N, C-alpha and C positions, 0 to 999 in steps of 0.2 A: 716842205712838202712839195712833191713834184707831180703826183698823180692823185686820182680819187681813191677813196676808201669806200667799199660797198659790199653788199651781200652778193654771193655767187660771182665773184670776180677774182682775177689774179691781182692781189694787192701787194704793193711793195712793203716789206716789213718795217722799213724806216718810217714810211708814211703812217702805217697803222700805229706804230709806237708813239708818234707825235699826237695822234688823235686820242690814244689811250691816256697819255700823260695829261692832256688837257681835261679829259673827262674825270680823271682822278682828282685833279685840282678843283674841279667843280663839285666834288663830293661823291662821285660814282665809285662804287666798290668793285673794281675790276682789276685784273692782273695786267701789268704793263709787260707784255712779252713779244709784241710785234706780230701776233697771230690774230687775224680777224675772225675770231670764233663766235659762237653763239652769245656769249656774255658781252662781248664788245658790240655786236649787232643789237642786242637788247638794250644796252646802255645808250647807243646812238638813237634808237627809236624812242626810248623814254625821253631823252633830251629833246628830240624833234616834236614830241607831242605838245610841247609848250607853245609852238609857233606854226605847226603844220597840221592840216586836217587829216592827211594820210601820210604818216611817216614812212619814208622809203629806205631808211638805213643807208643813205648815200651821202658822203661828204666830198664835195668837189673842191679843188684848189681855190677857185675864185667864186664859189657859190654862196648862197645865203647861210647855209649851215656852218661853214667855217667862220663867217663873220659873227654869227651868234656865239659860237664856241670861243672865239677870241675876245669877245666883248668883256670889258672890265666893269663890274658893278660900280656905280657912281660916276662913271665916264661913259655913259651909253647914249645912244640916239633915242629920242623919245619913242620911236616906233618899235624899239627892241624891248621885249618883256623882261621883267626880273624873273629869273628862273630859280626855283628852289632846288637844292641838291637832293640827290637820292641818298637817303640815310641807310637803307636796308636793301641789300641785293635781292632779297626775297620779294620785294615789291615789284620786281620786273617779272612778268609772267607771259610776255609776248614771245611766242616762238616763231613768229612769221605770219604775214598776212593780216587781214582784218578779222576781228572777232565779232560774231553776231550772237545775239540771244535767241536761240531757236524756240524758246517758249512763247515769244511774241511774233513769230513768223508764221505765215500761212504757206503751206506747200500744196502744190497740185498733185493729183494722183500720179502723173508722169514723173514729177520731181521726187516723190516718195519712192517710186520704183527705181529710179536712178540711184538714190541714196542707199537703197538696200544692197546694191552691187558693191559698195565701198566698204 
């Protein structure tokens, strides 16, 4: 891997393929095609949820994400979590950004007016 793989970026297809192959070995049901599409981004985010508060769908060559991806169960650092595989691609429902439950949120009149425009 020579560059990062991330959302909204020009990704090298060989780098994307490496990340996809690792995710498949970890149990994620995605196609290994070298294209950093929505399913690859969803799988990266779902993987990151195990050790990041705000998954960013970014895997850098020398960053924390690649170390977690390359970690081998049984030969891990105590700080690294044991990550369950994703058994069902339908479990991934994140299409980008953070999700909020609007039923428990309070909106101001100005906020409601702004939302009506969307």
